[in-house]
Each structure stands twice: as C-alpha cells, then as structure tokens.
mmCIF file of the N, C-alpha and C atoms, coordinates in Angstrom:
data_MODEL
# 
_entry.id   MODEL 
# 
loop_
_atom_site.group_PDB 
_atom_site.id 
_atom_site.type_symbol 
_atom_site.label_atom_id 
_atom_site.label_alt_id 
_atom_site.label_comp_id 
_atom_site.label_asym_id 
_atom_site.label_entity_id 
_atom_site.label_seq_id 
_atom_site.pdbx_PDB_ins_code 
_atom_site.Cartn_x 
_atom_site.Cartn_y 
_atom_site.Cartn_z 
_atom_site.occupancy 
_atom_site.B_iso_or_equiv 
_atom_site.pdbx_formal_charge 
_atom_site.auth_seq_id 
_atom_site.auth_comp_id 
_atom_site.auth_asym_id 
_atom_site.auth_atom_id 
_atom_site.pdbx_PDB_model_num 
ATOM 1   N N  . MET A 1 1  ? -87.297 -119.557 58.778 1.00 0.00 ? 1  MET A N  1 
ATOM 2   C CA . MET A 1 1  ? -86.796 -118.436 59.533 1.00 0.00 ? 1  MET A CA 1 
ATOM 3   C C  . MET A 1 1  ? -85.335 -118.719 59.880 1.00 0.00 ? 1  MET A C  1 
ATOM 4   N N  . ARG A 1 2  ? -84.496 -117.753 59.611 1.00 0.00 ? 2  ARG A N  1 
ATOM 5   C CA . ARG A 1 2  ? -83.072 -117.919 59.875 1.00 0.00 ? 2  ARG A CA 1 
ATOM 6   C C  . ARG A 1 2  ? -82.648 -116.935 60.961 1.00 0.00 ? 2  ARG A C  1 
ATOM 7   N N  . PHE A 1 3  ? -81.991 -117.468 61.982 1.00 0.00 ? 3  PHE A N  1 
ATOM 8   C CA . PHE A 1 3  ? -81.524 -116.627 63.077 1.00 0.00 ? 3  PHE A CA 1 
ATOM 9   C C  . PHE A 1 3  ? -80.097 -116.183 62.800 1.00 0.00 ? 3  PHE A C  1 
ATOM 10  N N  . LYS A 1 4  ? -79.881 -114.905 62.977 1.00 0.00 ? 4  LYS A N  1 
ATOM 11  C CA . LYS A 1 4  ? -78.539 -114.376 62.785 1.00 0.00 ? 4  LYS A CA 1 
ATOM 12  C C  . LYS A 1 4  ? -77.864 -114.279 64.153 1.00 0.00 ? 4  LYS A C  1 
ATOM 13  N N  . THR A 1 5  ? -76.803 -115.032 64.330 1.00 0.00 ? 5  THR A N  1 
ATOM 14  C CA . THR A 1 5  ? -76.090 -115.004 65.595 1.00 0.00 ? 5  THR A CA 1 
ATOM 15  C C  . THR A 1 5  ? -74.688 -114.468 65.364 1.00 0.00 ? 5  THR A C  1 
ATOM 16  N N  . THR A 1 6  ? -74.251 -113.673 66.295 1.00 0.00 ? 6  THR A N  1 
ATOM 17  C CA . THR A 1 6  ? -72.892 -113.162 66.238 1.00 0.00 ? 6  THR A CA 1 
ATOM 18  C C  . THR A 1 6  ? -72.161 -113.599 67.497 1.00 0.00 ? 6  THR A C  1 
ATOM 19  N N  . ILE A 1 7  ? -70.918 -113.915 67.332 1.00 0.00 ? 7  ILE A N  1 
ATOM 20  C CA . ILE A 1 7  ? -70.097 -114.316 68.462 1.00 0.00 ? 7  ILE A CA 1 
ATOM 21  C C  . ILE A 1 7  ? -69.387 -113.067 68.992 1.00 0.00 ? 7  ILE A C  1 
ATOM 22  N N  . THR A 1 8  ? -69.726 -112.706 70.223 1.00 0.00 ? 8  THR A N  1 
ATOM 23  C CA . THR A 1 8  ? -69.105 -111.555 70.860 1.00 0.00 ? 8  THR A CA 1 
ATOM 24  C C  . THR A 1 8  ? -68.305 -112.027 72.064 1.00 0.00 ? 8  THR A C  1 
ATOM 25  N N  . LYS A 1 9  ? -67.650 -111.091 72.716 1.00 0.00 ? 9  LYS A N  1 
ATOM 26  C CA . LYS A 1 9  ? -66.886 -111.423 73.916 1.00 0.00 ? 9  LYS A CA 1 
ATOM 27  C C  . LYS A 1 9  ? -67.798 -111.997 74.991 1.00 0.00 ? 9  LYS A C  1 
ATOM 28  N N  . ASP A 1 10 ? -68.962 -111.397 75.137 1.00 0.00 ? 10 ASP A N  1 
ATOM 29  C CA . ASP A 1 10 ? -69.894 -111.855 76.162 1.00 0.00 ? 10 ASP A CA 1 
ATOM 30  C C  . ASP A 1 10 ? -70.422 -113.249 75.866 1.00 0.00 ? 10 ASP A C  1 
ATOM 31  N N  . SER A 1 11 ? -70.742 -113.522 74.618 1.00 0.00 ? 11 SER A N  1 
ATOM 32  C CA . SER A 1 11 ? -71.303 -114.834 74.294 1.00 0.00 ? 11 SER A CA 1 
ATOM 33  C C  . SER A 1 11 ? -70.259 -115.940 74.433 1.00 0.00 ? 11 SER A C  1 
ATOM 34  N N  . ILE A 1 12 ? -68.999 -115.650 74.127 1.00 0.00 ? 12 ILE A N  1 
ATOM 35  C CA . ILE A 1 12 ? -67.947 -116.651 74.311 1.00 0.00 ? 12 ILE A CA 1 
ATOM 36  C C  . ILE A 1 12 ? -67.804 -116.987 75.789 1.00 0.00 ? 12 ILE A C  1 
ATOM 37  N N  . ALA A 1 13 ? -67.769 -115.971 76.632 1.00 0.00 ? 13 ALA A N  1 
ATOM 38  C CA . ALA A 1 13 ? -67.641 -116.198 78.070 1.00 0.00 ? 13 ALA A CA 1 
ATOM 39  C C  . ALA A 1 13 ? -68.851 -116.945 78.618 1.00 0.00 ? 13 ALA A C  1 
ATOM 40  N N  . LEU A 1 14 ? -70.048 -116.589 78.169 1.00 0.00 ? 14 LEU A N  1 
ATOM 41  C CA . LEU A 1 14 ? -71.251 -117.279 78.639 1.00 0.00 ? 14 LEU A CA 1 
ATOM 42  C C  . LEU A 1 14 ? -71.270 -118.743 78.217 1.00 0.00 ? 14 LEU A C  1 
ATOM 43  N N  . ILE A 1 15 ? -70.817 -119.032 77.023 1.00 0.00 ? 15 ILE A N  1 
ATOM 44  C CA . ILE A 1 15 ? -70.775 -120.417 76.553 1.00 0.00 ? 15 ILE A CA 1 
ATOM 45  C C  . ILE A 1 15 ? -69.804 -121.232 77.401 1.00 0.00 ? 15 ILE A C  1 
ATOM 46  N N  . ILE A 1 16 ? -68.629 -120.684 77.676 1.00 0.00 ? 16 ILE A N  1 
ATOM 47  C CA . ILE A 1 16 ? -67.640 -121.425 78.465 1.00 0.00 ? 16 ILE A CA 1 
ATOM 48  C C  . ILE A 1 16 ? -68.114 -121.621 79.898 1.00 0.00 ? 16 ILE A C  1 
ATOM 49  N N  . VAL A 1 17 ? -68.726 -120.602 80.494 1.00 0.00 ? 17 VAL A N  1 
ATOM 50  C CA . VAL A 1 17 ? -69.255 -120.738 81.852 1.00 0.00 ? 17 VAL A CA 1 
ATOM 51  C C  . VAL A 1 17 ? -70.357 -121.789 81.893 1.00 0.00 ? 17 VAL A C  1 
ATOM 52  N N  . THR A 1 18 ? -71.227 -121.787 80.895 1.00 0.00 ? 18 THR A N  1 
ATOM 53  C CA . THR A 1 18 ? -72.313 -122.761 80.846 1.00 0.00 ? 18 THR A CA 1 
ATOM 54  C C  . THR A 1 18 ? -71.778 -124.177 80.700 1.00 0.00 ? 18 THR A C  1 
ATOM 55  N N  . VAL A 1 19 ? -70.821 -124.367 79.811 1.00 0.00 ? 19 VAL A N  1 
ATOM 56  C CA . VAL A 1 19 ? -70.246 -125.705 79.617 1.00 0.00 ? 19 VAL A CA 1 
ATOM 57  C C  . VAL A 1 19 ? -69.562 -126.182 80.894 1.00 0.00 ? 19 VAL A C  1 
ATOM 58  N N  . THR A 1 20 ? -68.830 -125.296 81.561 1.00 0.00 ? 20 THR A N  1 
ATOM 59  C CA . THR A 1 20 ? -68.141 -125.672 82.794 1.00 0.00 ? 20 THR A CA 1 
ATOM 60  C C  . THR A 1 20 ? -69.135 -126.013 83.898 1.00 0.00 ? 20 THR A C  1 
ATOM 61  N N  . ALA A 1 21 ? -70.148 -125.182 84.088 1.00 0.00 ? 21 ALA A N  1 
ATOM 62  C CA . ALA A 1 21 ? -71.130 -125.424 85.146 1.00 0.00 ? 21 ALA A CA 1 
ATOM 63  C C  . ALA A 1 21 ? -71.924 -126.698 84.894 1.00 0.00 ? 21 ALA A C  1 
ATOM 64  N N  . VAL A 1 22 ? -72.371 -126.891 83.657 1.00 0.00 ? 22 VAL A N  1 
ATOM 65  C CA . VAL A 1 22 ? -73.124 -128.108 83.326 1.00 0.00 ? 22 VAL A CA 1 
ATOM 66  C C  . VAL A 1 22 ? -72.221 -129.333 83.456 1.00 0.00 ? 22 VAL A C  1 
ATOM 67  N N  . GLY A 1 23 ? -70.961 -129.184 83.079 1.00 0.00 ? 23 GLY A N  1 
ATOM 68  C CA . GLY A 1 23 ? -70.017 -130.293 83.218 1.00 0.00 ? 23 GLY A CA 1 
ATOM 69  C C  . GLY A 1 23 ? -69.821 -130.699 84.664 1.00 0.00 ? 23 GLY A C  1 
ATOM 70  N N  . PHE A 1 24 ? -69.607 -129.728 85.552 1.00 0.00 ? 24 PHE A N  1 
ATOM 71  C CA . PHE A 1 24 ? -69.474 -130.046 86.973 1.00 0.00 ? 24 PHE A CA 1 
ATOM 72  C C  . PHE A 1 24 ? -70.758 -130.651 87.526 1.00 0.00 ? 24 PHE A C  1 
ATOM 73  N N  . PHE A 1 25 ? -71.893 -130.134 87.106 1.00 0.00 ? 25 PHE A N  1 
ATOM 74  C CA . PHE A 1 25 ? -73.179 -130.637 87.591 1.00 0.00 ? 25 PHE A CA 1 
ATOM 75  C C  . PHE A 1 25 ? -73.379 -132.100 87.219 1.00 0.00 ? 25 PHE A C  1 
ATOM 76  N N  . PHE A 1 26 ? -73.227 -132.423 85.934 1.00 0.00 ? 26 PHE A N  1 
ATOM 77  C CA . PHE A 1 26 ? -73.455 -133.798 85.500 1.00 0.00 ? 26 PHE A CA 1 
ATOM 78  C C  . PHE A 1 26 ? -72.358 -134.743 85.983 1.00 0.00 ? 26 PHE A C  1 
ATOM 79  N N  . ALA A 1 27 ? -71.136 -134.248 86.091 1.00 0.00 ? 27 ALA A N  1 
ATOM 80  C CA . ALA A 1 27 ? -70.068 -135.099 86.619 1.00 0.00 ? 27 ALA A CA 1 
ATOM 81  C C  . ALA A 1 27 ? -70.328 -135.431 88.084 1.00 0.00 ? 27 ALA A C  1 
ATOM 82  N N  . GLY A 1 28 ? -70.880 -134.496 88.822 1.00 0.00 ? 28 GLY A N  1 
ATOM 83  C CA . GLY A 1 28 ? -71.227 -134.769 90.215 1.00 0.00 ? 28 GLY A CA 1 
ATOM 84  C C  . GLY A 1 28 ? -72.413 -135.704 90.341 1.00 0.00 ? 28 GLY A C  1 
ATOM 85  N N  . ILE A 1 29 ? -73.419 -135.527 89.484 1.00 0.00 ? 29 ILE A N  1 
ATOM 86  C CA . ILE A 1 29 ? -74.603 -136.388 89.543 1.00 0.00 ? 29 ILE A CA 1 
ATOM 87  C C  . ILE A 1 29 ? -74.260 -137.830 89.181 1.00 0.00 ? 29 ILE A C  1 
ATOM 88  N N  . PHE A 1 30 ? -73.493 -138.018 88.116 1.00 0.00 ? 30 PHE A N  1 
ATOM 89  C CA . PHE A 1 30 ? -73.174 -139.368 87.658 1.00 0.00 ? 30 PHE A CA 1 
ATOM 90  C C  . PHE A 1 30 ? -71.944 -139.942 88.350 1.00 0.00 ? 30 PHE A C  1 
ATOM 91  N N  . ASP A 1 31 ? -71.421 -139.233 89.331 1.00 0.00 ? 31 ASP A N  1 
ATOM 92  C CA . ASP A 1 31 ? -70.306 -139.698 90.155 1.00 0.00 ? 31 ASP A CA 1 
ATOM 93  C C  . ASP A 1 31 ? -69.084 -140.060 89.320 1.00 0.00 ? 31 ASP A C  1 
ATOM 94  N N  . ILE A 1 32 ? -68.803 -139.239 88.320 1.00 0.00 ? 32 ILE A N  1 
ATOM 95  C CA . ILE A 1 32 ? -67.614 -139.461 87.499 1.00 0.00 ? 32 ILE A CA 1 
ATOM 96  C C  . ILE A 1 32 ? -66.612 -138.329 87.667 1.00 0.00 ? 32 ILE A C  1 
ATOM 97  N N  . LEU A 1 33 ? -66.795 -137.514 88.704 1.00 0.00 ? 33 LEU A N  1 
ATOM 98  C CA . LEU A 1 33 ? -65.901 -136.390 88.922 1.00 0.00 ? 33 LEU A CA 1 
ATOM 99  C C  . LEU A 1 33 ? -64.514 -136.849 89.355 1.00 0.00 ? 33 LEU A C  1 
ATOM 100 N N  . ASN A 1 34 ? -64.395 -138.078 89.846 1.00 0.00 ? 34 ASN A N  1 
ATOM 101 C CA . ASN A 1 34 ? -63.101 -138.588 90.287 1.00 0.00 ? 34 ASN A CA 1 
ATOM 102 C C  . ASN A 1 34 ? -62.235 -139.060 89.134 1.00 0.00 ? 34 ASN A C  1 
ATOM 103 N N  . TYR A 1 35 ? -62.787 -139.211 87.944 1.00 0.00 ? 35 TYR A N  1 
ATOM 104 C CA . TYR A 1 35 ? -61.987 -139.637 86.799 1.00 0.00 ? 35 TYR A CA 1 
ATOM 105 C C  . TYR A 1 35 ? -61.097 -138.486 86.354 1.00 0.00 ? 35 TYR A C  1 
ATOM 106 N N  . ILE A 1 36 ? -59.855 -138.805 86.086 1.00 0.00 ? 36 ILE A N  1 
ATOM 107 C CA . ILE A 1 36 ? -58.872 -137.762 85.787 1.00 0.00 ? 36 ILE A CA 1 
ATOM 108 C C  . ILE A 1 36 ? -59.188 -137.038 84.485 1.00 0.00 ? 36 ILE A C  1 
ATOM 109 N N  . ILE A 1 37 ? -59.724 -137.725 83.484 1.00 0.00 ? 37 ILE A N  1 
ATOM 110 C CA . ILE A 1 37 ? -60.015 -137.076 82.205 1.00 0.00 ? 37 ILE A CA 1 
ATOM 111 C C  . ILE A 1 37 ? -61.135 -136.047 82.354 1.00 0.00 ? 37 ILE A C  1 
ATOM 112 N N  . VAL A 1 38 ? -62.112 -136.335 83.197 1.00 0.00 ? 38 VAL A N  1 
ATOM 113 C CA . VAL A 1 38 ? -63.204 -135.386 83.436 1.00 0.00 ? 38 VAL A CA 1 
ATOM 114 C C  . VAL A 1 38 ? -62.669 -134.163 84.168 1.00 0.00 ? 38 VAL A C  1 
ATOM 115 N N  . GLN A 1 39 ? -61.809 -134.388 85.150 1.00 0.00 ? 39 GLN A N  1 
ATOM 116 C CA . GLN A 1 39 ? -61.219 -133.266 85.872 1.00 0.00 ? 39 GLN A CA 1 
ATOM 117 C C  . GLN A 1 39 ? -60.381 -132.398 84.942 1.00 0.00 ? 39 GLN A C  1 
ATOM 118 N N  . VAL A 1 40 ? -59.616 -133.036 84.073 1.00 0.00 ? 40 VAL A N  1 
ATOM 119 C CA . VAL A 1 40 ? -58.779 -132.283 83.142 1.00 0.00 ? 40 VAL A CA 1 
ATOM 120 C C  . VAL A 1 40 ? -59.639 -131.447 82.202 1.00 0.00 ? 40 VAL A C  1 
ATOM 121 N N  . LEU A 1 41 ? -60.700 -132.027 81.660 1.00 0.00 ? 41 LEU A N  1 
ATOM 122 C CA . LEU A 1 41 ? -61.563 -131.287 80.737 1.00 0.00 ? 41 LEU A CA 1 
ATOM 123 C C  . LEU A 1 41 ? -62.246 -130.108 81.421 1.00 0.00 ? 41 LEU A C  1 
ATOM 124 N N  . LEU A 1 42 ? -62.750 -130.329 82.630 1.00 0.00 ? 42 LEU A N  1 
ATOM 125 C CA . LEU A 1 42 ? -63.460 -129.258 83.320 1.00 0.00 ? 42 LEU A CA 1 
ATOM 126 C C  . LEU A 1 42 ? -62.515 -128.139 83.749 1.00 0.00 ? 42 LEU A C  1 
ATOM 127 N N  . PHE A 1 43 ? -61.348 -128.497 84.238 1.00 0.00 ? 43 PHE A N  1 
ATOM 128 C CA . PHE A 1 43 ? -60.410 -127.458 84.643 1.00 0.00 ? 43 PHE A CA 1 
ATOM 129 C C  . PHE A 1 43 ? -59.754 -126.784 83.442 1.00 0.00 ? 43 PHE A C  1 
ATOM 130 N N  . LEU A 1 44 ? -59.713 -127.462 82.314 1.00 0.00 ? 44 LEU A N  1 
ATOM 131 C CA . LEU A 1 44 ? -59.254 -126.822 81.087 1.00 0.00 ? 44 LEU A CA 1 
ATOM 132 C C  . LEU A 1 44 ? -60.250 -125.745 80.650 1.00 0.00 ? 44 LEU A C  1 
ATOM 133 N N  . CYS A 1 45 ? -61.542 -126.040 80.761 1.00 0.00 ? 45 CYS A N  1 
ATOM 134 C CA . CYS A 1 45 ? -62.567 -125.020 80.467 1.00 0.00 ? 45 CYS A CA 1 
ATOM 135 C C  . CYS A 1 45 ? -62.423 -123.826 81.412 1.00 0.00 ? 45 CYS A C  1 
ATOM 136 N N  . LEU A 1 46 ? -62.154 -124.110 82.676 1.00 0.00 ? 46 LEU A N  1 
ATOM 137 C CA . LEU A 1 46 ? -61.975 -123.038 83.647 1.00 0.00 ? 46 LEU A CA 1 
ATOM 138 C C  . LEU A 1 46 ? -60.736 -122.203 83.318 1.00 0.00 ? 46 LEU A C  1 
ATOM 139 N N  . ALA A 1 47 ? -59.659 -122.854 82.904 1.00 0.00 ? 47 ALA A N  1 
ATOM 140 C CA . ALA A 1 47 ? -58.438 -122.132 82.544 1.00 0.00 ? 47 ALA A CA 1 
ATOM 141 C C  . ALA A 1 47 ? -58.658 -121.268 81.304 1.00 0.00 ? 47 ALA A C  1 
ATOM 142 N N  . VAL A 1 48 ? -59.405 -121.780 80.334 1.00 0.00 ? 48 VAL A N  1 
ATOM 143 C CA . VAL A 1 48 ? -59.712 -120.994 79.133 1.00 0.00 ? 48 VAL A CA 1 
ATOM 144 C C  . VAL A 1 48 ? -60.539 -119.772 79.509 1.00 0.00 ? 48 VAL A C  1 
ATOM 145 N N  . LEU A 1 49 ? -61.502 -119.950 80.397 1.00 0.00 ? 49 LEU A N  1 
ATOM 146 C CA . LEU A 1 49 ? -62.332 -118.829 80.841 1.00 0.00 ? 49 LEU A CA 1 
ATOM 147 C C  . LEU A 1 49 ? -61.490 -117.769 81.547 1.00 0.00 ? 49 LEU A C  1 
ATOM 148 N N  . LEU A 1 50 ? -60.593 -118.197 82.419 1.00 0.00 ? 50 LEU A N  1 
ATOM 149 C CA . LEU A 1 50 ? -59.730 -117.237 83.105 1.00 0.00 ? 50 LEU A CA 1 
ATOM 150 C C  . LEU A 1 50 ? -58.788 -116.539 82.128 1.00 0.00 ? 50 LEU A C  1 
ATOM 151 N N  . GLY A 1 51 ? -58.286 -117.273 81.165 1.00 0.00 ? 51 GLY A N  1 
ATOM 152 C CA . GLY A 1 51 ? -57.422 -116.673 80.149 1.00 0.00 ? 51 GLY A CA 1 
ATOM 153 C C  . GLY A 1 51 ? -58.151 -115.640 79.317 1.00 0.00 ? 51 GLY A C  1 
ATOM 154 N N  . LEU A 1 52 ? -59.372 -115.960 78.911 1.00 0.00 ? 52 LEU A N  1 
ATOM 155 C CA . LEU A 1 52 ? -60.167 -114.993 78.150 1.00 0.00 ? 52 LEU A CA 1 
ATOM 156 C C  . LEU A 1 52 ? -60.476 -113.753 78.982 1.00 0.00 ? 52 LEU A C  1 
ATOM 157 N N  . GLY A 1 53 ? -60.804 -113.975 80.248 1.00 0.00 ? 53 GLY A N  1 
ATOM 158 C CA . GLY A 1 53 ? -61.094 -112.843 81.124 1.00 0.00 ? 53 GLY A CA 1 
ATOM 159 C C  . GLY A 1 53 ? -59.904 -111.924 81.291 1.00 0.00 ? 53 GLY A C  1 
ATOM 160 N N  . LEU A 1 54 ? -58.727 -112.511 81.491 1.00 0.00 ? 54 LEU A N  1 
ATOM 161 C CA . LEU A 1 54 ? -57.519 -111.692 81.604 1.00 0.00 ? 54 LEU A CA 1 
ATOM 162 C C  . LEU A 1 54 ? -57.198 -110.982 80.300 1.00 0.00 ? 54 LEU A C  1 
ATOM 163 N N  . ASN A 1 55 ? -57.386 -111.663 79.191 1.00 0.00 ? 55 ASN A N  1 
ATOM 164 C CA . ASN A 1 55 ? -57.126 -111.062 77.887 1.00 0.00 ? 55 ASN A CA 1 
ATOM 165 C C  . ASN A 1 55 ? -58.047 -109.868 77.639 1.00 0.00 ? 55 ASN A C  1 
ATOM 166 N N  . PHE A 1 56 ? -59.329 -110.027 77.923 1.00 0.00 ? 56 PHE A N  1 
ATOM 167 C CA . PHE A 1 56 ? -60.270 -108.931 77.719 1.00 0.00 ? 56 PHE A CA 1 
ATOM 168 C C  . PHE A 1 56 ? -60.003 -107.789 78.698 1.00 0.00 ? 56 PHE A C  1 
ATOM 169 N N  . ALA A 1 57 ? -59.580 -108.120 79.922 1.00 0.00 ? 57 ALA A N  1 
ATOM 170 C CA . ALA A 1 57 ? -59.288 -107.079 80.910 1.00 0.00 ? 57 ALA A CA 1 
ATOM 171 C C  . ALA A 1 57 ? -58.063 -106.268 80.513 1.00 0.00 ? 57 ALA A C  1 
ATOM 172 N N  . ILE A 1 58 ? -57.071 -106.921 79.946 1.00 0.00 ? 58 ILE A N  1 
ATOM 173 C CA . ILE A 1 58 ? -55.866 -106.211 79.525 1.00 0.00 ? 58 ILE A CA 1 
ATOM 174 C C  . ILE A 1 58 ? -56.153 -105.329 78.317 1.00 0.00 ? 58 ILE A C  1 
ATOM 175 N N  . GLN A 1 59 ? -56.976 -105.804 77.394 1.00 0.00 ? 59 GLN A N  1 
ATOM 176 C CA . GLN A 1 59 ? -57.276 -105.057 76.180 1.00 0.00 ? 59 GLN A CA 1 
ATOM 177 C C  . GLN A 1 59 ? -58.338 -103.984 76.376 1.00 0.00 ? 59 GLN A C  1 
ATOM 178 N N  . ASN A 1 60 ? -58.984 -103.954 77.520 1.00 0.00 ? 60 ASN A N  1 
ATOM 179 C CA . ASN A 1 60 ? -60.058 -103.006 77.771 1.00 0.00 ? 60 ASN A CA 1 
ATOM 180 C C  . ASN A 1 60 ? -59.501 -101.586 77.823 1.00 0.00 ? 60 ASN A C  1 
ATOM 181 N N  . GLU A 1 61 ? -60.133 -100.698 77.093 1.00 0.00 ? 61 GLU A N  1 
ATOM 182 C CA . GLU A 1 61 ? -59.700 -99.309  77.063 1.00 0.00 ? 61 GLU A CA 1 
ATOM 183 C C  . GLU A 1 61 ? -60.546 -98.482  78.020 1.00 0.00 ? 61 GLU A C  1 
ATOM 184 N N  . LYS A 1 62 ? -59.914 -97.485  78.594 1.00 0.00 ? 62 LYS A N  1 
ATOM 185 C CA . LYS A 1 62 ? -60.626 -96.600  79.499 1.00 0.00 ? 62 LYS A CA 1 
ATOM 186 C C  . LYS A 1 62 ? -61.553 -95.707  78.693 1.00 0.00 ? 62 LYS A C  1 
ATOM 187 N N  . LYS A 1 63 ? -62.812 -95.665  79.081 1.00 0.00 ? 63 LYS A N  1 
ATOM 188 C CA . LYS A 1 63 ? -63.805 -94.881  78.358 1.00 0.00 ? 63 LYS A CA 1 
ATOM 189 C C  . LYS A 1 63 ? -64.162 -93.652  79.190 1.00 0.00 ? 63 LYS A C  1 
ATOM 190 N N  . GLU A 1 64 ? -63.974 -92.494  78.599 1.00 0.00 ? 64 GLU A N  1 
ATOM 191 C CA . GLU A 1 64 ? -64.325 -91.256  79.272 1.00 0.00 ? 64 GLU A CA 1 
ATOM 192 C C  . GLU A 1 64 ? -65.624 -90.733  78.680 1.00 0.00 ? 64 GLU A C  1 
ATOM 193 N N  . ASN A 1 65 ? -66.566 -90.437  79.545 1.00 0.00 ? 65 ASN A N  1 
ATOM 194 C CA . ASN A 1 65 ? -67.881 -90.001  79.093 1.00 0.00 ? 65 ASN A CA 1 
ATOM 195 C C  . ASN A 1 65 ? -67.963 -88.500  78.860 1.00 0.00 ? 65 ASN A C  1 
ATOM 196 N N  . ARG A 1 66 ? -67.049 -87.751  79.424 1.00 0.00 ? 66 ARG A N  1 
ATOM 197 C CA . ARG A 1 66 ? -67.099 -86.299  79.287 1.00 0.00 ? 66 ARG A CA 1 
ATOM 198 C C  . ARG A 1 66 ? -65.960 -85.818  78.398 1.00 0.00 ? 66 ARG A C  1 
ATOM 199 N N  . PRO A 1 67 ? -66.253 -84.876  77.533 1.00 0.00 ? 67 PRO A N  1 
ATOM 200 C CA . PRO A 1 67 ? -65.158 -84.289  76.748 1.00 0.00 ? 67 PRO A CA 1 
ATOM 201 C C  . PRO A 1 67 ? -64.272 -83.425  77.646 1.00 0.00 ? 67 PRO A C  1 
ATOM 202 N N  . LYS A 1 68 ? -62.994 -83.364  77.327 1.00 0.00 ? 68 LYS A N  1 
ATOM 203 C CA . LYS A 1 68 ? -62.056 -82.616  78.164 1.00 0.00 ? 68 LYS A CA 1 
ATOM 204 C C  . LYS A 1 68 ? -62.210 -81.108  78.009 1.00 0.00 ? 68 LYS A C  1 
ATOM 205 N N  . ASP A 1 69 ? -62.695 -80.652  76.875 1.00 0.00 ? 69 ASP A N  1 
ATOM 206 C CA . ASP A 1 69 ? -62.800 -79.209  76.668 1.00 0.00 ? 69 ASP A CA 1 
ATOM 207 C C  . ASP A 1 69 ? -64.041 -78.603  77.313 1.00 0.00 ? 69 ASP A C  1 
ATOM 208 N N  . LYS A 1 70 ? -65.058 -79.392  77.608 1.00 0.00 ? 70 LYS A N  1 
ATOM 209 C CA . LYS A 1 70 ? -66.284 -78.888  78.230 1.00 0.00 ? 70 LYS A CA 1 
ATOM 210 C C  . LYS A 1 70 ? -66.452 -79.555  79.593 1.00 0.00 ? 70 LYS A C  1 
ATOM 211 N N  . LEU A 1 71 ? -65.851 -78.968  80.605 1.00 0.00 ? 71 LEU A N  1 
ATOM 212 C CA . LEU A 1 71 ? -65.964 -79.518  81.946 1.00 0.00 ? 71 LEU A CA 1 
ATOM 213 C C  . LEU A 1 71 ? -67.339 -79.196  82.520 1.00 0.00 ? 71 LEU A C  1 
ATOM 214 N N  . GLN A 1 72 ? -67.834 -80.063  83.353 1.00 0.00 ? 72 GLN A N  1 
ATOM 215 C CA . GLN A 1 72 ? -69.167 -79.910  83.914 1.00 0.00 ? 72 GLN A CA 1 
ATOM 216 C C  . GLN A 1 72 ? -69.053 -79.801  85.427 1.00 0.00 ? 72 GLN A C  1 
ATOM 217 N N  . ASP A 1 73 ? -69.845 -78.909  85.998 1.00 0.00 ? 73 ASP A N  1 
ATOM 218 C CA . ASP A 1 73 ? -69.866 -78.749  87.439 1.00 0.00 ? 73 ASP A CA 1 
ATOM 219 C C  . ASP A 1 73 ? -70.943 -79.668  88.001 1.00 0.00 ? 73 ASP A C  1 
ATOM 220 N N  . ASP A 1 74 ? -70.561 -80.610  88.852 1.00 0.00 ? 74 ASP A N  1 
ATOM 221 C CA . ASP A 1 74 ? -71.514 -81.576  89.403 1.00 0.00 ? 74 ASP A CA 1 
ATOM 222 C C  . ASP A 1 74 ? -72.106 -81.140  90.737 1.00 0.00 ? 74 ASP A C  1 
ATOM 223 N N  . LEU A 1 75 ? -71.853 -79.931  91.169 1.00 0.00 ? 75 LEU A N  1 
ATOM 224 C CA . LEU A 1 75 ? -72.335 -79.488  92.472 1.00 0.00 ? 75 LEU A CA 1 
ATOM 225 C C  . LEU A 1 75 ? -73.791 -79.052  92.452 1.00 0.00 ? 75 LEU A C  1 
ATOM 226 N N  . HIS A 1 76 ? -74.402 -78.921  91.313 1.00 0.00 ? 76 HIS A N  1 
ATOM 227 C CA . HIS A 1 76 ? -75.793 -78.449  91.231 1.00 0.00 ? 76 HIS A CA 1 
ATOM 228 C C  . HIS A 1 76 ? -76.740 -79.583  91.449 1.00 0.00 ? 76 HIS A C  1 
# 
C-alpha cells in the first residue's frame, strides 16, 4: 500500500510547529536547553515558522463569497 502525501501550506506549518514543540519539550526534559546550539536550532525553527506565516499572510487573497452583480438582502 502506497500513501500519497502532498506538501501544502498547512502541512509545512504543522511540521515546523511539531518540531519546535517537541524540541523544546525534550530539551527541557534532558536539561540541555541552556546549550547555545540547542537554543539556536529551536529559535531558528521559530523564526522560519514566523517567516512562513508572514509570507502566507501577505500572499493571501481576499475571497468574496457573493457575486457583485447579484446582491442579497440579509434582513429576512
């Protein structure tokens, strides 16, 4: 059985959030959060996540659900 996976905007963000959260969790458990390389890696993941979020927010287009030629009265 072969699984077909596609990489979407949501899956990229979920992967980065998961890696960051698991990284902070295990770094805290094993008491290695004070090492500078661990801090750099974890905050680099956080910076990538923020960059992706800003990029997707800037590229997001406004979606209108109603056509402009057929206006609807919402008072009913």
